[in-house]
N, C-alpha and C positions, 0 to 999 in steps of 0.2 A: 848912578848906572841909568841906562834908559829899558823902558820897558814899552810892548804895545800892549795897550788895553783896550777889551772891543767887548763891544756890547753885543749880542746872539739876539736875535729876533728870527721870524719867520714868514712867509709870502702873505700869510690870512693876517699877521701883525700891521704890513704893507696896507694891504686890503683894507682894513678896518681903519686907519688912518685916513684913509681915503675916502671913507664914508659908505664903503661895502662891507659889511659885517658879516663874517662866517659862523659857523658853529666852533671856530675854534678861537672866536677873536669879535670880542665888543666891537662895536661902533664909537668912532671918537666925535667928540663932537669939535667945533672952533674952540672952544673955550680950554677946553681941554690940550687940544693940540697947542693952541698960543702958551699955557705954561708950560706944558714938556718943555716946547721951545726957551721960555723963560728961565726956565732951572736949569738946560746945560748950558745954555749961554754966559748964565752969572755963574756956573764951573769952571767955565772955559777962560770966564774974563781971569778970574782969581788964579787958575793956573797960568793964564800969561803974567799976571802980574807979579808970582812967586816966580816966575823965572823957570817952571818946573815944564809948561808947554812947551814943545818940537812942532808936534803938528796935530789936528785933530780935523775929521773928515766923517760927512753918512756917506754910505754906500747906497747904487741904487738897488730896487728891490731885487730880488732872486728869480723875478720872473725875467729880466733882462742878463742875465748871466750867462754866461757862454764856458762849457768845460772842453778844454783840446788835452787828447789822453790818448797814448799810445793801446792799439787794439792787438786782436791775435795776430799775428806774422809782421807783428811791427808796424801796420800801416794806424796813419792816424785818426781818431775818433774824434768829431765835432758833435758836440751836442748842445742845442740851446736850451735854457732855462730846464736844467735836469733835476731840480730839487721838488719834493714833493710839497703842499703846501704848508705841512707845520714842521717841516726839518728846520730845526736852528742852524744859523747861517750869522756870520758876522753881518753887522746892521750899521755901524760905525765904528771908528777908533781914533783916539788919541796914542803922539808916540808920544810919552813924558820921561822926564828927567829926573829923577825924585833922588834922596838921599840914599832910601832903604826901602826894602820890600813890605815894610809895615807900611809907611808913607805912601805910596801906591794904592797898596790893600784898603787904607783908607777912604783914598779918594773913590775907589771901584765902589766900596760899600754904599759913601753917598751916589753914585750914579744908580744903583740899584733901588735907592728911595723915588726915583723919578717920576712926579705923578702922573696918572692915565686914569680911563674907566676904571669903577669900581672890582670888575672881573676878569681885569687885563691878566692873562698868565703872565707868571714871572718868570724870567728866563736870564742865566747867569752871565756877568761881566768875567771877560779870562784876560789874565795878567801872563805875558809873556816876556821874561829878562832878553833885548834883544843882544847878539852875539856881536862882541865889538872888537874880538881877534880870535885867531883859531886854538888859543887856548881855553876858548868858551866850551869847546865841542866836548863834552862828555864831562861837566863841570856838575853835572847834580846827578852823578852815576858813580858810584863804587865800584870797579871792576871787578875785584873781591868778594862782591854777593851776588850771590844769583837773583835772577831776576831783575838786575838792575844793566 
């Protein structure tokens, strides 16, 4: 089954990696940045070798985000950089083809151990199965149970 695995982070994290520490994120050194990239590249290499890696990308910082939505009366509302400095958003993702949820969870757990500054805030890694057919709609819910 294919899964979308997303690393979470904030604008403050991007600022800190660029050498601009904030009250929410310590500044990264070049050595720490290199260690982070080496760690993530090693995971990517292993996933490519095992045949589980479909795609992996880092995402630009939240400050470069544009939100397009419908406002009152149906007009389009466009907002640049609509997210707060500390609001967690996806910072990168993998599309993985794994044999089980347990396997993809094992990979996500490794990602959480990525090196960084000592007081780096921890953000979760989100795993979402990719829908492969209309049969996947509602597959995780039980219509006979309230709240599902």
